[in-house]
N, C-alpha and C positions, 0 to 999 in steps of 0.2 A: 349277670346282670347287664343289660343292654345299656351301652354308654351313648350320649349325644341325644338332643333333642330330635333331630330328624330320625335316627333309627328308631327311637320310641315311638315316633308317629307312624312310622311304616309298620312297626311290629303290632302297637296296639290299636290303631285306627284303620291304617290303610290295610292290612291283612283281613280285618273284618269286613271292611266295605268291599274287598275281593270277594270273600266268600259269601257275602249277601248278593253281590253281582251275579256269581256264578249259580248260586240257587235261583236266582230270578231268570236267568236264561235257560236252565233246565226246566224250569215251570213253565216258562213260555213256550219252549220248544214241545213239550208234552201237550200243551194246550193246542198248539199249531197242528200236532200230528193228530191227536184226537178229533179236532176239528175236520180235517180233510178226511179222515176214516170214517168218520160218524156222517159226514156228508154223502160219501159213496154208500154208505148202508141205508141212509134215507132215500137216496135214488133208486137204490135196488129195490127197497120195500115198495116205493110208489110204483116202480116199473112192474113190480111183481103182482099189484093189485090191477093195474091197467091190463096186464094180460090176462089175469083170470077173468076180469071183467069181459074182455074181448072174446074169451073162449068159453062163456058161460052156456053157450047153445050146447056144447058137448057135455057139460056137467049136468044140463037139465034133461039130457036124453036118457031113455031107460036102456038103450042098447049098449053103453058103455063104450070101450075102444074097438071100432069096427073099421070098416074100409072108409066109411064117410067121416068118422073122427080123424083118421089117419090122414086123409086128404086135406083135411082143414088144419090140422096140425102142421103138416109140410107146406102148405100155403102161407099160412103165418109166418113160419120160421123163413121161409124164403123171402117175404116181404118185410121182415122184421127192419124197422126204421134206424134203430140204433145200433146196428151191427158193427159200426166203426167204433163205438165207445165201449161196447161189452159184447161178450159171446152168450148167445141164448142155445140153451140144450134142452131138448125134449127127452125124458128119461121115462123108460117103462116101470111098472111097478115091481118088477124084478132087478132093476138095476141097470138095464141095458140102454146104451145112447141110441135113440131112434133118428133124432135129427139134430144137427146144430148149424149155426150161421157161418162156421168156417169153411164149410165145404171140404174138410179132410176128415180122414177116418181117426176117430178118438182114440187115445192110448188105453188099450184094455187094460193096462196094469196100473192107471191112474186112479186113486181111491178117491171117492166122494164123501167125506165125512158129513157134509152139510145134509146131503140126501138121506143118508143113514139116519142122521138126528131128526130130521123131519118126519120120517116114516115112524117114529115112535113118539114124535112130540104131540102134545095135546092140541096145539094151534096149527099143526102141519107146516111149520115154517122152521128155518135153521140158517146160521151163518157158518163161515169157516173162513179162517184166515191162516195162509201157509204158502208152500212153495210147491209148485207142480214138480213132476219128474223132470223137466227141463231146466229147472232152478229158477223160473220166474215166481216172484212173489204175487200173489193174487188174493181177491176178497170173493167168495162164491157165496150166493144166497140161493135156497131152493125152497120153493112153495108147491105143495101138492094140489093137482087138480081132482076134486073128489066128485063123485055123482051124489044123487038125492039120497042114496043109503049109507053114504059115507066111505064108499070104498075108493080106493085110489084108482084113478084112470092113468094119469101121467103125472111126473115131476117136471115142474118148470123150473130150470136152473139157469142164472145169469153169473157169469164170470167175468170180473173186472181185473184187469192188470195193474198193479201198484207202481209200475215203472214212472207213469207220469205223475203220480201223486207224490211218490218219494222224491222225484226231480223237484217238485215244487217246494216240498218239506226242506230239502238241501238248500234250496235258493233261499227260503225264509229263515233257515239257520244262520247262513252268511250275512243276511240283512240284520238279523237281530244280534248276532256276535258283533258285527261291525259297528251297531247302532250303541251298544253297551261298551264296547271299547272307547268309541267317541266319547260317550259319558264318563267313563273312568277316567281318560285322559283329560275331559275338561275338570275334573275333581283333582286329579293328582297334580298338574302342572300348576294351577293356581295355588294349591296347597304347598307344593315346593318352593314357589315363588314367595309366598307368604311366610314360610319358615325361614327362607334365607334372610327377609327383612329382619327376622328376630335373632336367628343365629350368628349372622354376621355382626351385628352391633354388640352381641352379648360376648363374642371372642374378642372384640376390640375392648369391650369393658374390662374384661378378664386380663388382657394384656396390659391394659393402662393400670389396673389395680396392682398388678406385679411390679411395674415400674415405679409406682406411687411407694409400694411396700419397700422398694429398694432405695428410696430417698429422691427419686426423680419428680418432685413436687411441680414443676412447670409443665409437666405433660397434660393434655387435656383431651377430653373426648368429645368427638363432633357429634352434635344432637342432629341426627337424620330424621326423626319422626316426633310429631307432637302427640306422645302417647305414653303408656307406662314405661316403655324403654327409654324414650326421651327423659321423663322424670328420674328414671335411673341415671342416666348419663349426667343429668344437673346435679343429682346426688353425689355421683362420683367426683365430679368436679367441685362442688361445694366441700365434699369431704377433703379433697387434694388441698383447697385453700385453708381449710381450718387446720389440717395437719402442719401445713407450711406454717400457719400463724402460732400454732403451738410449738413448732420446732423453734421458730423465731423467739417465740416467749422464753423457751427453756434456755435459749443461747444467751438471750439478754438476761435472763436470771443470774445464770452462771457468772457471766461478765461482771454484772452489777453487784452480785453478793461478794464474788472474789475481790472485787475493788474494795467494797466497803469493809470487807473483813480484814484486808491487808493493812489498811491505814491504822486503825487502832492498835492491831496486834504488832506493827512495827514500832508505834509509839510506845506501847507497854514494854516490849523487848528492849528498846533503845534505853528507857529510863531505868529499867531494871538493871540493865548492864552498867549505866552510868553510876547508879546507886551502889553496885556491887564492887566498884573499884575504889580502893582506898576508904577513906572516911569522909564522905561529902559533908559540907556545912549545912546547917539547919535550913537554910533558905532553900538550897537545891534540892535536899530532903524532902522538905514540904511541897515544893512544886512538883517534884516527880511523883510524890503520892498522890497529889489532887490529880494530875494527869491521868496517872494509872487508874485512880477511882473513877474519873470521868469516862475515860475510854472503856472501862469495864462495863460501866452503867450502859455505854452506847452500845457495846456488845450484846448486853443482857437485853436491851431493848429491841435490837435486831433480830435476836432470836425469838423473841416474843412475837415479833412482827412474822417472822416465818412460820411459826406454829399456828398462828392465826390464819394467815395465807393456806397452810395445809388443811386446816379444819375447813375453810371455805370451799376448797376445792373438792373435799370428800364430803361436803354436807352435813358435817359434825359441828359448825359453828352453833353453840346454844346459848341461851340467855338464862340467867336466874333473875327473874322479874319480881318486881314488888312495887308498892307505893313508895314513890320516892320525890324528893323536894330538888328539882332541877338546878335550881340557883345554888344549893350547897355544893354539888358536884363541880359546877362552874367555876364558884368561888375558889375551891380547892385547886382546880387547875390553873387558874390566874395566879393564885399565890405561889404556886409551885416554879412558874415561869417569870415571876416578877422581877426577882433578883437578876435574872438572865438578861432581861430586857434593860435593867438599869446598867449592868456592867457592860452591855453593848452599845450603850448610850442610843437607846431607841425608846420612845415614848409609848406605854401601854396604857390606854384609855378604857375604863371599865364602866359601862351605863346600863343600870338594871333597875327594875321595880322593886318595891319593899317585899312584895310577895307575888307568886304566881300559882296558878292551879297545879295540884301534883299531877305526875304522868306515872303510867305503868312502865317501868323500865329496868334495866340491869344497870345500877350506879357504877358499877367498875368499868363496864364496857362503854357507858356514855362518857365517863371522866376521861377514858382512853381516847376517845374521839375528840374531845375539847382540847386536850393536851396536843393531839396530833395536828389538828387544823391550826392552833395558836403557834405551835413551833414551826411550822411551815411559814407561817406568816412572818415570825422573827427571822427566819434563815433569809427569806428573799427580801427582806427591807433592810435598806441601808441604814448607816448612822443619822440619827436625827430624824429617822423616819417614825412613822405613827401607826400603829396598830389599834383599832377600835373594836371593842366588844360590846355590843348591844342585845338586850332581851326584850321581846315585845310579844305580848300575849292579844291574839285577835281570832274572832270566829273559831273558838275552842282548839285552836292550835297555838303553840308557843314556838316563836322564832328567835334562833340564835343567829345574829348576824356579825361575822367577823371580817373586817376589813383591813387592808394594808396599803401603805403607798410605795410598794416595792416596784419590782422590773415588769411585773405583769405577765401574762402569758400570750404567746401569739395566737391569733385567730384560728390558724390551721391547727394547731396543737390542742385547743380547746376542747373538741368533741372527744379526744382519747386521753384526756388527763386523768381521768378514773380508772384507766385500763390498768391491769397489773404489770409491773416493772416499766412503766412508761414514764419517761423523765423528760420534761418539755427543756430543761435546762441541765445539761450533764456537768455543769461546773460545780454545781452545789452537791453537797454530800446528801446521800439517802439511798434507799433500797428501791424506791419506786413503787412499793405495795402499801404504803401507809394510808393513801387516800382510797385505794381499793378495798382495804379491809374497814376503813371509816364508814364507806359508802354501804358495804354490806351490813355493818352493824345497825345504821340508820334504817336500812330497809327492813331489817328484822324487827325493827321498832314501829314498823308502818308509817315511818316517815320519809323525808327527802333530804338529799344533800345536793344543792345546786351551786354551782361555780360561774361566777361573771367575772372577766377581765378584759382590761385594755392594755395592750403592750406599752409599757412605758409610764402608765399611770398607777397602776395598782390592780388588786384583786378583792372580790368581795365573795365569802362562803356564806350561804344561807343554809342553816339546818332547821327544818320544821318538824314538830312533833305533837301528835295528838295528845290533848290533855286526858285525864282519867275521866272514863264516862261510866253510865250505870252497869254497862256489860263487863267493864274491867272490875268494878267493884264484886259483881257477882264470881267473878273468876277468883278474885282474891279471897272472897268469904268460902269459896269451894275449896281453896288451898289450905285454908286455915281449919277446916273440919278434920277431927281427929281420925 
């Protein structure tokens, strides 16, 4: 398996590109070579036709090859205008070289395949490409000069050296290869530079992710480009912030729960030890039992809040909904806390209409919310303070408004007051998850829990819930169908 983006790019894409370039180079070289050789052949064919036309008087003569024809052929050979470009040979019908433009005695051992082929060819023409006995590569072309009866008088043979053509082909090869190398470089260099803009940030992202995994949440990834890699950098940074917040939340949870559990457990243990020593008087016994009962209830309440928090975190917070009277559950919550308000010398004022429209809800969960909110109002309200509870129905919504004249909430703490384990006032007992659970329950009822507060004046909590409508009635009817 090839590792690394750059290596995969080289293996999967660059190698294919190089193969294509090589194939194109060979294809172009074949075309260039064919072009030069075909050009030479075309020139030889034209020159052959020109020569046959020039010697047509010999072909039209009835005498064939005689002294007059020999003189005419010698003259034409000696005056051949293109002797610098090619060699002209006059060959007898039996294959002997009669004249040539070089002025040298021809090699008697040199074969002439093109002449032999022309002698048996129907069109009296033939080409040959090969090497002479001297090693020189040539292209030879023979065209026979025949008389009126079709008998061969002589063969007209042209021989062209391929040295010049091959030199041009080699030059063309260098030019083509150089051009394709430049083209390949223009593809490879930008590609590698582009890969670097991906690979380097990805390596940084990987290193940063490892540091985050080791607990270094302060490390950040520099966003170099506004693209997908940049978005990934933003995501890593956001993930780091979220993990840091989650870690802080975990630590706050441990600290808060440990503190909250320690207080009632200490009280229970202390009074249990007091009651176990000797025979305490009835007053001390009753006081100790009441404290143990109250602290046990407090522990049970905290455990229930933690269970609710766990359900929220895992998405398992469910509702058992039905048609319910909101006032009945609110009345019960107020009744449960009324005696406490009296014992703490606080005024609990409850104002509500005779009836309100039913709602679709979970009565136990909503009662839990009311108790939590009223309990908070009592905790933060001093002696002789006032807690007001008002119910208003308006525009198909029911509003439960709970106000207090307590210490209030600082402006900077207000946006986070419903966050899990967040406590604006650390001096008051509580786990810091009650409001988070209450907010989640109200959201599941398609309602809202809103908090307004002024430091030093008090706090107002407004719970809004939709009344039962026709769609809710259909849901209830469907639930009741066996």
